[in-house]
PLY file of the C-alpha trace (Angstrom):
ply
format ascii 1.0
element vertex 354
property float x
property float y
property float z
element edge 353
property int vertex1
property int vertex2
end_header
25.34 -25.99 81.94
23.29 -28.97 82.87
22.94 -32.81 84.05
25.04 -34.51 81.57
25.32 -38.03 83.14
22.93 -40.00 85.44
23.65 -43.06 87.24
20.97 -44.76 89.42
21.29 -47.88 91.65
18.52 -49.60 93.77
16.25 -46.76 93.58
12.60 -47.84 93.51
12.24 -50.34 90.72
15.48 -49.32 89.16
18.29 -51.85 89.80
20.68 -50.20 87.75
20.31 -47.46 85.16
22.91 -44.88 83.37
21.68 -42.29 80.93
23.59 -39.52 79.06
21.31 -36.71 78.89
21.20 -33.86 76.34
21.49 -30.29 77.72
18.47 -29.27 76.02
15.96 -31.88 75.56
15.68 -35.52 76.59
12.65 -37.76 76.06
11.90 -40.77 78.10
9.11 -43.21 76.83
7.51 -46.32 77.97
4.62 -48.19 79.48
2.93 -47.45 82.73
5.03 -48.87 85.87
8.10 -49.05 83.54
10.24 -46.68 85.80
9.87 -43.44 83.86
8.51 -41.47 86.84
11.30 -42.92 89.14
13.87 -41.86 86.92
12.65 -38.16 87.33
12.23 -38.75 90.97
15.83 -39.88 91.22
16.98 -36.53 89.43
14.70 -34.65 91.74
16.41 -36.26 94.74
19.96 -35.64 93.33
19.04 -31.88 93.22
17.02 -31.43 96.29
18.06 -34.22 98.96
14.33 -35.54 99.01
11.60 -36.80 97.00
8.66 -35.25 95.45
6.48 -38.45 96.09
7.29 -39.40 99.79
9.05 -38.56 102.96
9.76 -41.94 103.72
13.26 -43.01 102.59
12.59 -46.67 103.06
10.37 -46.18 99.94
13.01 -45.17 97.79
14.98 -48.15 98.38
14.46 -51.05 95.80
13.16 -53.94 97.58
15.59 -56.37 99.05
18.61 -53.81 98.80
19.90 -51.78 101.83
20.33 -48.44 100.08
19.93 -46.61 97.08
22.80 -44.38 95.13
22.08 -41.60 92.81
25.15 -40.21 91.04
25.22 -37.40 88.46
27.84 -35.09 86.57
26.93 -31.75 86.11
28.15 -29.66 83.25
28.88 -26.00 84.27
30.17 -23.11 82.16
33.72 -23.80 83.69
34.10 -27.54 84.58
32.39 -30.82 85.35
30.81 -31.47 88.75
30.31 -34.81 89.94
27.74 -35.26 92.82
25.76 -37.90 94.27
23.47 -38.87 97.23
23.09 -41.98 99.00
19.98 -43.25 100.99
19.67 -45.73 103.56
16.71 -46.39 106.20
18.67 -44.17 108.65
19.10 -41.10 106.56
20.44 -39.59 103.53
23.94 -38.28 102.86
25.50 -36.46 99.79
28.80 -35.48 98.31
29.50 -32.77 95.83
32.87 -32.58 93.89
34.26 -35.06 96.47
33.31 -33.05 99.41
30.53 -33.46 101.96
28.37 -30.39 101.78
27.29 -28.45 104.94
23.63 -29.00 104.08
21.54 -30.84 101.45
20.55 -27.33 100.34
23.83 -27.03 98.60
22.71 -29.84 96.04
20.55 -27.20 94.46
23.26 -24.77 93.66
24.80 -27.57 91.03
21.53 -29.24 90.14
18.37 -26.73 90.41
15.36 -28.91 89.41
11.66 -28.29 89.14
9.06 -30.82 88.16
5.79 -30.59 86.66
3.80 -33.90 87.24
0.24 -35.11 87.46
0.26 -34.36 91.24
1.44 -30.74 90.74
-1.94 -29.57 91.66
-0.96 -30.35 95.47
1.04 -26.98 95.48
-2.38 -25.37 95.27
-4.65 -28.06 97.00
-2.52 -28.70 100.29
-1.44 -26.52 103.08
0.86 -23.69 103.40
4.06 -25.54 104.07
4.37 -26.91 100.46
3.77 -23.34 99.28
6.73 -22.13 101.58
8.90 -24.69 100.40
8.19 -23.40 96.84
9.12 -19.81 97.76
12.39 -20.82 99.84
13.54 -22.76 96.49
13.38 -19.76 94.54
14.69 -17.28 97.12
17.52 -19.47 97.74
18.68 -19.16 94.07
18.16 -15.16 94.14
19.61 -14.04 97.64
22.73 -15.84 98.71
22.33 -14.72 102.27
18.89 -16.24 102.36
19.83 -19.89 103.32
21.89 -18.58 106.27
18.96 -16.62 107.50
16.52 -19.66 107.15
19.03 -22.05 108.83
19.53 -19.66 111.75
15.62 -19.31 112.26
14.95 -22.87 112.15
17.73 -23.34 114.87
16.32 -20.80 117.05
12.81 -22.02 116.90
13.89 -25.39 117.66
15.39 -24.10 120.88
12.44 -21.99 121.78
10.08 -24.77 121.12
11.98 -27.14 123.32
11.84 -24.63 126.26
8.17 -24.32 125.57
7.53 -28.25 125.61
9.60 -28.32 128.64
7.06 -25.90 130.44
9.90 -23.25 131.17
9.02 -19.82 132.68
8.60 -16.90 130.24
11.84 -15.47 131.20
13.70 -18.54 129.85
11.63 -18.82 126.78
12.14 -15.23 125.83
15.96 -15.63 125.88
15.43 -16.87 122.27
13.09 -14.03 120.89
15.56 -11.58 119.99
17.48 -13.91 117.81
13.99 -15.37 116.29
12.75 -11.97 115.61
15.94 -10.78 113.75
16.19 -14.02 111.73
12.57 -14.26 111.02
12.32 -10.61 109.93
15.15 -10.97 107.54
13.59 -14.36 106.27
10.21 -12.77 105.70
11.67 -9.79 104.04
13.51 -11.94 101.55
10.29 -13.96 100.81
8.23 -10.90 100.44
10.72 -9.33 97.95
10.62 -12.60 95.95
7.02 -12.67 95.62
6.84 -9.15 94.47
9.47 -10.18 91.66
7.45 -13.48 90.93
4.22 -11.81 90.45
4.48 -10.06 87.03
5.98 -13.18 85.52
3.24 -15.53 86.92
0.45 -12.88 85.98
1.38 -13.10 82.19
1.71 -16.82 82.25
-1.53 -17.38 84.23
-3.43 -15.20 81.83
-1.87 -17.25 79.09
-2.55 -20.63 80.52
-5.83 -19.83 82.42
-7.43 -16.70 80.71
-7.62 -15.31 84.40
-5.95 -12.77 86.64
-3.53 -14.01 89.14
-2.66 -12.16 92.04
0.09 -13.12 94.79
0.62 -11.88 97.96
2.93 -13.02 101.12
1.35 -13.17 104.70
4.18 -13.21 107.29
2.81 -15.81 109.68
1.10 -13.17 112.24
-1.52 -10.81 112.05
-0.80 -7.75 109.94
-1.47 -5.13 112.62
1.63 -6.47 114.83
5.21 -6.64 114.10
6.80 -9.85 115.21
7.72 -8.83 118.74
4.15 -7.71 119.26
2.95 -10.85 117.68
5.10 -13.14 119.98
3.69 -11.25 122.97
0.22 -11.78 122.07
0.84 -15.34 121.42
2.37 -16.06 124.59
-0.62 -17.83 126.39
-1.37 -19.87 123.05
2.40 -20.88 122.94
2.37 -22.23 126.48
-0.84 -24.14 125.86
0.39 -25.83 122.55
4.05 -26.22 123.62
5.21 -24.50 120.32
5.57 -21.04 118.71
2.31 -20.22 116.85
3.60 -17.00 115.12
6.52 -16.36 112.73
7.65 -17.33 109.19
7.19 -20.98 109.83
3.69 -20.02 109.52
3.65 -18.08 106.68
1.56 -18.47 103.62
1.81 -17.62 99.76
-2.01 -16.25 99.28
-3.04 -16.96 95.55
-6.32 -15.39 93.83
-7.55 -15.77 90.43
-10.17 -13.20 89.32
-10.06 -11.82 93.00
-11.14 -14.96 94.57
-9.10 -17.49 96.66
-8.50 -20.41 94.52
-8.50 -23.37 97.03
-11.48 -25.66 96.46
-12.86 -23.02 93.64
-11.15 -24.38 90.65
-11.19 -27.79 88.73
-8.21 -30.32 89.04
-6.95 -29.16 85.55
-7.27 -25.53 86.57
-5.27 -26.28 89.61
-2.40 -28.09 87.56
-2.24 -25.18 85.18
-1.94 -22.57 87.80
0.78 -24.52 89.57
2.60 -25.08 86.39
2.42 -21.28 85.91
4.07 -20.54 89.22
6.87 -23.02 88.48
7.47 -21.56 85.17
7.52 -18.11 86.50
9.77 -19.06 89.06
12.34 -20.49 86.31
11.99 -17.11 84.74
13.41 -15.52 87.89
16.57 -17.74 87.81
19.55 -15.66 87.70
21.07 -14.73 84.40
24.91 -15.37 84.11
24.54 -18.72 86.50
26.96 -21.37 85.67
24.23 -23.71 85.69
20.71 -23.73 84.02
17.57 -25.28 85.75
16.48 -28.67 84.80
12.68 -29.02 84.35
11.24 -32.50 84.66
7.66 -32.94 82.96
6.11 -36.34 84.01
3.50 -37.24 81.46
2.46 -33.74 80.96
-0.59 -34.87 78.88
-2.37 -36.20 81.95
-5.59 -34.56 82.95
-5.25 -31.76 80.34
-7.20 -31.12 77.15
-5.39 -30.50 73.71
-5.80 -26.97 74.07
-4.75 -26.46 77.41
-1.64 -29.11 76.93
-0.80 -26.92 73.78
-0.61 -23.91 75.88
1.41 -25.50 78.61
4.02 -26.74 76.11
4.30 -23.19 74.44
5.18 -21.84 77.93
7.69 -24.53 78.84
9.30 -24.32 75.33
10.02 -20.84 75.90
12.29 -21.35 78.80
15.82 -21.63 79.12
16.25 -25.08 80.82
17.33 -28.54 80.37
14.02 -30.45 79.66
13.50 -33.94 80.45
9.92 -35.24 79.46
8.40 -38.64 80.11
5.30 -40.02 77.88
3.62 -43.25 77.28
4.44 -42.98 73.53
7.65 -43.02 71.52
7.34 -39.26 70.23
6.21 -35.97 71.55
6.44 -33.82 68.59
4.84 -30.64 70.06
8.31 -30.32 71.68
10.43 -30.78 68.67
12.95 -33.50 68.22
14.77 -34.65 71.33
18.67 -34.63 71.57
18.44 -38.02 73.09
15.69 -40.51 73.45
15.42 -43.48 75.99
12.93 -46.11 76.25
12.10 -47.57 79.71
11.32 -51.16 80.07
11.21 -53.27 83.29
13.42 -50.71 85.18
15.77 -50.58 82.43
16.75 -47.45 80.30
17.44 -48.26 76.82
18.84 -45.36 74.48
17.00 -45.33 71.00
0 1
1 2
2 3
3 4
4 5
5 6
6 7
7 8
8 9
9 10
10 11
11 12
12 13
13 14
14 15
15 16
16 17
17 18
18 19
19 20
20 21
21 22
22 23
23 24
24 25
25 26
26 27
27 28
28 29
29 30
30 31
31 32
32 33
33 34
34 35
35 36
36 37
37 38
38 39
39 40
40 41
41 42
42 43
43 44
44 45
45 46
46 47
47 48
48 49
49 50
50 51
51 52
52 53
53 54
54 55
55 56
56 57
57 58
58 59
59 60
60 61
61 62
62 63
63 64
64 65
65 66
66 67
67 68
68 69
69 70
70 71
71 72
72 73
73 74
74 75
75 76
76 77
77 78
78 79
79 80
80 81
81 82
82 83
83 84
84 85
85 86
86 87
87 88
88 89
89 90
90 91
91 92
92 93
93 94
94 95
95 96
96 97
97 98
98 99
99 100
100 101
101 102
102 103
103 104
104 105
105 106
106 107
107 108
108 109
109 110
110 111
111 112
112 113
113 114
114 115
115 116
116 117
117 118
118 119
119 120
120 121
121 122
122 123
123 124
124 125
125 126
126 127
127 128
128 129
129 130
130 131
131 132
132 133
133 134
134 135
135 136
136 137
137 138
138 139
139 140
140 141
141 142
142 143
143 144
144 145
145 146
146 147
147 148
148 149
149 150
150 151
151 152
152 153
153 154
154 155
155 156
156 157
157 158
158 159
159 160
160 161
161 162
162 163
163 164
164 165
165 166
166 167
167 168
168 169
169 170
170 171
171 172
172 173
173 174
174 175
175 176
176 177
177 178
178 179
179 180
180 181
181 182
182 183
183 184
184 185
185 186
186 187
187 188
188 189
189 190
190 191
191 192
192 193
193 194
194 195
195 196
196 197
197 198
198 199
199 200
200 201
201 202
202 203
203 204
204 205
205 206
206 207
207 208
208 209
209 210
210 211
211 212
212 213
213 214
214 215
215 216
216 217
217 218
218 219
219 220
220 221
221 222
222 223
223 224
224 225
225 226
226 227
227 228
228 229
229 230
230 231
231 232
232 233
233 234
234 235
235 236
236 237
237 238
238 239
239 240
240 241
241 242
242 243
243 244
244 245
245 246
246 247
247 248
248 249
249 250
250 251
251 252
252 253
253 254
254 255
255 256
256 257
257 258
258 259
259 260
260 261
261 262
262 263
263 264
264 265
265 266
266 267
267 268
268 269
269 270
270 271
271 272
272 273
273 274
274 275
275 276
276 277
277 278
278 279
279 280
280 281
281 282
282 283
283 284
284 285
285 286
286 287
287 288
288 289
289 290
290 291
291 292
292 293
293 294
294 295
295 296
296 297
297 298
298 299
299 300
300 301
301 302
302 303
303 304
304 305
305 306
306 307
307 308
308 309
309 310
310 311
311 312
312 313
313 314
314 315
315 316
316 317
317 318
318 319
319 320
320 321
321 322
322 323
323 324
324 325
325 326
326 327
327 328
328 329
329 330
330 331
331 332
332 333
333 334
334 335
335 336
336 337
337 338
338 339
339 340
340 341
341 342
342 343
343 344
344 345
345 346
346 347
347 348
348 349
349 350
350 351
351 352
352 353
């Protein structure tokens, strides 16, 4: 029900590494710049088809190499599934159980992975697109039809924007509106349902970690006084000027408030990290029961920027989840999590079982 084997070639500083992971808790220790985070990044790429650190594929390829390869074996409740990704400067391709998936999103069906790292505060600090990705990963796992709605919306949006950029008349641009509205409303409704389900879990965890009242709300991506058809009509002049569709789920936002106040720029870096962690842990709580796989939760140096009390609270919340836990630390032990099933030491890009 988890990632059992990981093989990494020419990824970041890792020339070649192979790990057999514990289904419950694996600990990876080592000095700074030894390759600990790169290992977690490789696992994330295997489950997401992209990095959590960069959008540029060439940054993931070890210097002097032409490509990277990440291979894994996932133990489900019924069988062992091999999966892999290969990245070159031209793009990334994947294989699952010997077949090419229709999209990289299918990787997450076999390796659902989340990470809490020292940069997790960006979920709160950055713009809405990061929070939309957070929502979409969660909805993808609880509503099977969601990915189809998302893909259709992206396709139609691309066509409509191409017509706008080509300065086509309104009659031509509007050909795409009915499909855009249909898929957009289904997409938005699924996200809104997910936020409603996520909120009570996030509130409890937020209260435990921050001692504050957390509220979440979903904003569709257009003025609340209009439906999407009306919003597109109101936005026509702006769409023409910019050459792009200005309203719709691609402009949606997950609004977050603590004790009634918007959180951005109002809480400390440590509080942002705990708030983001609360959202990610709440998301794991919503993972469907009875799934053939369980989520893998990656914790990269969880002690960074947290005092002892806040770190203890985070560990309590994480330890109560049904996940495969993979933790990195500068030290050889992390007793607060208990005894790891597997322990590895990183040195100069090599992973050594200890």
